[in-house]
VEXDREN-2710 file (C-alpha; in Angstrom, 1 decimal):
% VEXDREN-2710
k/r/px/py/pz
1/MET/-18.0/9.8/-2.2
2/SER/-14.6/11.3/-2.8
3/GLU/-15.9/14.5/-0.4
4/SER/-15.9/11.9/2.9
5/PHE/-11.9/11.5/2.4
6/LYS/-9.2/13.9/3.5
7/VAL/-5.9/13.7/1.6
8/MET/-2.6/14.9/3.0
9/LEU/0.3/15.9/0.9
10/VAL/3.7/16.4/2.7
11/ASP/6.3/18.4/0.3
12/ASP/8.3/21.4/0.6
13/GLU/7.8/22.7/-3.0
14/ASP/5.0/25.2/-3.1
15/SER/4.4/24.6/-6.9
16/ILE/3.8/21.1/-5.9
17/ARG/1.5/22.0/-3.1
18/LYS/-0.6/24.3/-5.5
19/VAL/-0.7/21.7/-8.2
20/VAL/-1.8/18.7/-5.7
21/GLU/-4.2/21.1/-3.9
22/GLN/-6.0/22.1/-7.6
23/ILE/-6.1/18.3/-8.1
24/LEU/-7.7/17.3/-5.1
25/VAL/-10.1/20.1/-4.5
26/LYS/-11.4/19.8/-8.0
27/ASP/-12.1/16.2/-7.4
28/GLY/-14.0/16.7/-4.0
29/TYR/-11.9/15.7/-1.5
30/GLN/-10.6/17.5/1.8
31/PHE/-7.1/19.0/1.5
32/CYS/-4.6/19.4/4.2
33/TYR/-0.6/20.2/3.9
34/ALA/2.5/20.1/5.8
35/PRO/6.0/21.4/4.4
36/ASN/8.1/19.1/6.7
37/GLY/8.3/15.7/8.4
38/GLU/8.1/17.3/12.0
39/THR/4.8/19.1/11.0
40/ALA/3.4/16.1/9.3
41/LEU/3.8/13.9/12.1
42/GLN/2.0/16.4/14.3
43/MET/-0.9/16.9/11.6
44/PHE/-1.2/13.6/10.9
45/LYS/-2.6/12.6/14.4
46/ARG/-4.8/15.6/14.4
47/GLU/-6.2/15.1/10.9
48/SER/-6.2/11.7/10.4
49/PRO/-6.6/11.8/6.5
50/SER/-7.9/9.0/4.5
51/LEU/-4.6/8.9/2.3
52/LEU/-0.8/10.5/2.4
53/ILE/1.2/11.7/-0.7
54/LEU/4.9/12.0/0.6
55/ASP/8.0/13.8/-1.0
56/VAL/10.9/11.7/-0.6
57/MET/13.4/14.8/0.0
58/LEU/12.0/16.6/2.7
59/PRO/13.5/18.7/5.5
60/GLU/14.1/17.4/8.6
61/ILE/12.9/13.9/8.5
62/ASP/12.7/12.6/4.9
63/GLY/9.8/10.6/2.9
64/PHE/11.4/7.2/3.5
65/GLU/11.6/7.7/7.3
66/LEU/8.4/9.3/7.6
67/CYS/6.7/6.5/5.8
68/ARG/8.2/4.1/8.3
69/ILE/7.3/6.2/11.3
70/ILE/3.6/6.3/10.2
71/ARG/3.5/2.7/9.0
72/GLN/4.2/1.5/12.6
73/GLU/1.0/3.1/13.8
74/SER/-1.3/3.1/10.6
75/SER/-2.0/1.5/7.5
76/VAL/-3.4/4.6/5.7
77/PRO/-2.6/4.4/2.0
78/ILE/0.6/6.1/1.1
79/ILE/1.7/7.4/-2.3
80/MET/5.4/8.4/-2.4
81/LEU/6.7/11.3/-4.7
82/SER/10.0/11.7/-5.9
83/ALA/12.3/13.3/-8.9
84/LYS/13.9/9.9/-8.8
85/ALA/12.9/7.2/-11.2
86/ASP/15.4/4.4/-9.9
87/ILE/13.8/1.0/-9.4
88/VAL/16.2/1.1/-6.3
89/ASP/14.5/4.1/-4.8
90/LYS/11.2/2.7/-5.3
91/SER/11.9/-0.6/-3.7
92/VAL/13.2/1.5/-0.6
93/GLY/9.7/3.4/-0.5
94/PHE/7.8/0.2/-0.9
95/ASN/10.0/-1.6/1.6
96/MET/9.1/1.5/4.1
97/GLY/5.7/0.8/3.5
98/ALA/4.5/2.9/0.7
99/ASP/1.5/1.7/-1.2
100/ASP/2.2/3.4/-4.5
101/TYR/5.2/5.6/-6.0
102/LEU/5.0/8.5/-8.8
103/SER/7.9/9.9/-10.1
104/LYS/8.2/13.8/-10.4
105/PRO/6.9/15.4/-12.9
106/PHE/3.7/13.8/-12.9
107/SER/0.5/14.0/-14.9
108/PRO/-2.2/15.6/-12.6
109/VAL/-4.5/13.2/-14.3
110/GLU/-2.4/10.4/-13.6
111/LEU/-2.1/11.6/-9.8
112/SER/-5.9/11.7/-9.7
113/LEU/-6.3/8.0/-11.2
114/ARG/-4.0/6.7/-8.7
115/ILE/-5.5/8.5/-5.7
116/LYS/-9.2/7.4/-6.9
117/ALA/-7.8/3.8/-7.3
118/LEU/-6.0/3.4/-4.1
119/LEU/-8.9/4.6/-1.9
120/ARG/-11.3/2.6/-4.0
121/ARG/-9.3/-0.3/-3.6
122/THR/-8.5/0.3/0.1
123/THR/-12.4/0.7/0.9
124/ASN/-13.6/-2.2/-1.2
125/SER/-10.5/-4.6/-0.3
126/ILE/-12.3/-6.7/2.7
127/ASN/-15.5/-6.9/0.6
128/LYS/-13.5/-8.3/-2.4
129/CYS/-12.0/-10.9/0.0
130/LYS/-15.7/-11.8/1.5
131/GLN/-17.3/-12.0/-2.1
132/THR/-14.6/-14.2/-3.1
133/ASP/-15.9/-16.9/-0.6
134/ASN/-18.2/-15.6/2.0
135/SER/-17.3/-18.9/3.8
136/LYS/-13.7/-17.8/4.6
137/ASP/-14.3/-14.6/6.3
138/ILE/-11.6/-15.8/8.6
139/ILE/-8.6/-18.0/7.2
140/CYS/-6.8/-20.4/9.8
141/ASN/-3.4/-22.1/8.1
142/ASN/-1.2/-23.5/11.1
143/GLU/-0.1/-20.3/12.8
144/LEU/-1.4/-17.9/10.5
145/GLU/-4.7/-16.1/11.0
146/ILE/-6.3/-14.1/8.4
147/ASN/-9.4/-11.8/9.5
148/CYS/-10.9/-10.4/6.2
149/ASN/-13.8/-9.0/8.7
150/SER/-11.9/-7.0/11.0
151/TYR/-8.6/-6.8/8.3
152/GLU/-6.4/-8.5/10.8
153/VAL/-3.6/-10.7/10.4
154/LYS/-2.2/-13.1/13.4
155/VAL/0.9/-15.0/13.7
156/ARG/1.0/-17.3/16.3
157/GLY/-1.6/-15.3/18.0
158/GLY/0.4/-12.0/17.7
159/LYS/-1.3/-9.2/15.5
160/VAL/0.8/-8.6/12.5
161/GLU/0.7/-4.9/10.6
162/LEU/0.2/-5.4/7.3
163/THR/-0.2/-2.3/4.7
164/PRO/-3.8/-2.1/2.7
165/LYS/-1.9/-3.3/-0.5
166/GLU/0.3/-6.3/1.6
167/PHE/-3.1/-7.4/3.2
168/GLU/-5.3/-7.2/-0.2
169/LEU/-2.2/-9.4/-1.7
170/LEU/-2.1/-11.9/1.3
171/CYS/-6.2/-12.1/1.5
172/PHE/-6.5/-12.8/-2.4
173/MET/-3.8/-15.5/-2.2
174/ALA/-5.4/-17.2/0.8
175/HIS/-8.5/-17.3/-0.8
176/HIS/-7.0/-19.3/-3.8
177/PRO/-4.7/-21.6/-1.8
178/GLY/-2.3/-24.0/-4.4
179/GLN/-3.3/-21.9/-7.2
180/VAL/-0.1/-20.5/-9.0
181/PHE/-0.3/-16.4/-10.1
182/THR/2.6/-14.8/-12.2
183/ARG/3.6/-11.6/-11.0
184/GLU/1.7/-10.0/-14.1
185/GLN/-1.7/-11.3/-12.8
186/LEU/-1.2/-10.2/-9.2
187/PHE/0.1/-6.5/-10.3
188/ASN/-3.3/-6.5/-12.4
189/ILE/-5.4/-7.6/-9.5
190/LEU/-4.0/-5.0/-7.1
191/TRP/-3.8/-2.2/-9.5
192/GLY/-6.0/-2.9/-12.3
193/GLU/-5.3/-3.9/-16.2
194/ASP/-5.1/-0.2/-17.3
195/TYR/-2.5/0.6/-14.5
196/ILE/1.1/1.4/-15.8
197/GLY/3.7/0.1/-13.5
198/ASP/6.4/-2.1/-13.0
199/THR/5.7/-5.9/-11.9
200/GLY/8.8/-5.8/-10.0
201/THR/6.7/-4.4/-7.3
202/ILE/5.0/-7.8/-6.6
203/THR/8.7/-8.8/-5.9
204/VAL/9.0/-6.5/-2.9
205/PHE/5.6/-6.7/-1.4
206/MET/5.9/-10.9/-1.2
207/ARG/9.2/-10.3/0.4
208/LYS/7.7/-7.7/2.9
209/ILE/4.7/-10.0/3.7
210/ARG/7.1/-12.9/4.0
211/GLU/9.3/-10.9/6.6
212/LYS/5.9/-10.4/8.7
213/ILE/4.3/-13.8/8.5
214/GLU/6.9/-16.4/7.9
215/GLN/8.8/-17.9/10.9
216/GLU/12.0/-18.0/8.4
217/PRO/11.4/-15.8/5.5
218/ALA/14.2/-17.2/3.6
219/LYS/12.4/-20.4/3.8
220/PRO/8.6/-19.6/3.4
221/LYS/5.9/-22.2/4.3
222/TYR/3.0/-19.9/3.3
223/ILE/3.8/-17.9/0.1
224/ILE/6.0/-20.1/-2.1
225/THR/7.5/-19.0/-5.5
226/VAL/7.3/-21.5/-8.1
227/TRP/10.4/-20.6/-10.1
228/GLY/9.9/-19.3/-13.5
229/VAL/6.0/-18.9/-13.2
230/GLY/5.3/-16.9/-10.1
231/TYR/3.9/-17.4/-6.5
232/LYS/1.2/-19.6/-4.8
233/PHE/-0.4/-19.9/-1.3
234/CYS/0.0/-23.3/0.7
235/CYS/-2.6/-24.4/2.6
END
């Protein structure tokens, strides 16, 4: 299955390139590489990778800006790499549209597992939504329309671009209207119970989804915060 996927690395450190290339080739992925943001933008359009790994500290265009630019035209899964472990740094990455975040130095095994998990979940997210309730391939709620077949979200008739993880989270909650989920539950649903990460990531994703689907993000009518507990989708 992995042979059909192409993974693109954008990093100016040759040592990182060698490590990542070894991991990807061993796992059966196709590999392409760009040393800077300008080259990455040109290569991205030409190679159409299945997943991107972006270093934060890049020459010319940094990883955050590169992520933002790519997100304007593609929902390809993106993993950010950084020597920083600061939650603020992570929040910037998620705000720009990243799906995952890995701090350097990283374990080759962990990177391999994260790539597999992200590609698997991205590929299966639509099917997961349909398996939850086959009668709800299209969910309409006032001015919000979620199409789990075409992977599209519309607000007041206009298409809204969500990242794969944002779509998966919104689709899951829309299939469980009125049910309250904790951040831990939602984190486990998106990444799996064995995944190590910060559940505060869910807060960032909720904010980004609200900014895209809510007319007044500060006064949401779709995704509601249940203080001290978690979140629920209002129907």
